[in-house]
C-alpha positions in Angstrom: 15.2 -18.7 14.7 14.5 -20.4 11.4 14.8 -18.5 8.2 11.5 -17.8 6.7 10.6 -17.4 3.0 9.3 -13.8 3.5 10.1 -11.1 6.1 6.4 -10.1 6.2 3.3 -12.2 6.5 0.6 -9.5 6.3 0.4 -5.7 6.7 -2.2 -3.2 7.6 -2.4 0.5 6.7 -4.4 2.5 9.3 -7.0 4.9 7.9 -9.2 7.5 9.6 -11.8 7.8 6.8 -12.4 4.3 5.3 -14.5 5.4 2.3 -12.0 8.1 1.3 -9.0 5.7 1.7 -10.8 3.0 -0.2 -11.5 5.3 -3.1 -7.9 6.5 -3.1 -6.4 3.0 -3.3 -9.0 1.8 -5.8 -8.1 4.8 -8.0 -4.4 4.4 -7.9 -4.4 0.6 -8.4 -7.5 0.6 -10.7 -9.5 -2.2 -9.0 -12.5 -2.7 -6.9 -11.4 -3.3 -3.3 -13.1 -6.2 -1.5 -14.1 -5.4 2.1 -14.4 -7.5 5.2 -15.1 -7.0 8.9 -12.7 -8.6 11.3 -14.0 -8.3 14.9 -15.1 -4.7 14.4 -12.2 -3.6 12.3 -13.3 -2.6 8.8 -10.8 -3.9 6.2 -10.2 -3.2 2.5 -8.1 -5.9 1.0 -5.3 -4.8 -1.3 -4.4 -6.7 -4.5 -2.4 -9.9 -4.1 -2.5 -13.5 -5.4 -3.0 -15.5 -2.2 -3.5 -18.8 -4.1 0.1 -18.6 -5.4 1.6 -17.7 -2.0 1.3 -13.9 -2.4 1.5 -11.8 0.7 -1.4 -9.4 1.3 -2.4 -6.5 3.3 -5.3 -4.2 3.9 -6.4 -0.7 4.8 -8.0 -0.8 8.3 -10.4 1.4 10.2 -11.4 0.9 13.8 -10.2 1.1 17.4 -6.4 1.2 17.6 -5.9 2.1 13.9 -4.5 5.7 13.7 -2.6 6.8 10.6 1.1 7.3 11.5 2.0 9.9 8.9 5.6 9.9 8.0 6.8 8.5 11.3 5.3 4.9 11.0 6.9 1.8 9.5 7.3 1.9 5.7 5.4 -0.6 3.6 6.2 -0.9 -0.2 3.3 -1.9 -2.4 4.2 -3.9 -5.5 3.3 -2.2 -8.8 4.4 -5.0 -11.1 6.7 -4.0 -14.0 6.6 -0.2 -13.8 5.4 1.9 -10.9 4.9 5.0 -13.2 1.3 3.9 -13.9 0.3 3.9 -10.2 2.5 7.0 -9.4 0.8 9.0 -12.1 -2.6 8.4 -10.5 -1.7 9.6 -7.0 -2.2 13.4 -7.4 -5.6 12.9 -9.0 -6.7 10.6 -6.2 -5.9 13.0 -3.5 -2.4 12.0 -2.6 1.0 13.5 -3.1 4.2 12.0 -4.5 6.9 12.8 -1.8 9.9 10.9 -3.3 10.0 10.2 -7.1 10.7 7.0 -8.9 14.3 6.1 -8.1 16.5 3.2 -9.0 17.5 1.1 -6.0 20.6 -0.4 -7.7 21.5 -2.4 -10.8 18.9 -5.1 -11.3 17.2 -4.3 -8.0 14.2 -2.4 -9.2 12.7 1.0 -8.5 10.9 2.7 -5.6 9.0 5.9 -4.7 7.1 7.2 -1.8 3.7 8.9 -1.6 1.4 10.3 1.0 -2.1 8.7 0.8 -5.5 10.3 1.5 -5.0 9.6 5.2 -1.5 11.1 5.6 0.3 7.8 5.7 3.6 7.7 3.8 3.7 4.5 1.7 6.3 3.1 -0.6 5.9 1.7 -4.1 8.1 -0.9 -5.7 8.5 -2.1 -9.3 11.0 -4.2 -11.2 11.6 -1.4 -13.8 
């Protein structure tokens, strides 16, 4: 197989209550989430810069989309320079920080995990 630029092309976070999940992600990332319908699947698009080759993802509600809790694959959402801003908004939005901001390694950035409003465990990543 050829080497690709990125290991991921798109990701989807299953949600059981779309409005609650949308409000949660809008609150922690401080933006208005655009919506779309993809063949009966309601999607809320997460922040990314598609025009510059950014990889995106969405929260998704519909048949076949069931939150996996802590047992599903781990997705890390990019918080830019410092994930503390997003991390600090999680409890007030109805989520819970389950692993605090931690250094990955020298010059490799920081990560943390949280549980969202739907019970999914999601990662955060920042360069500082």
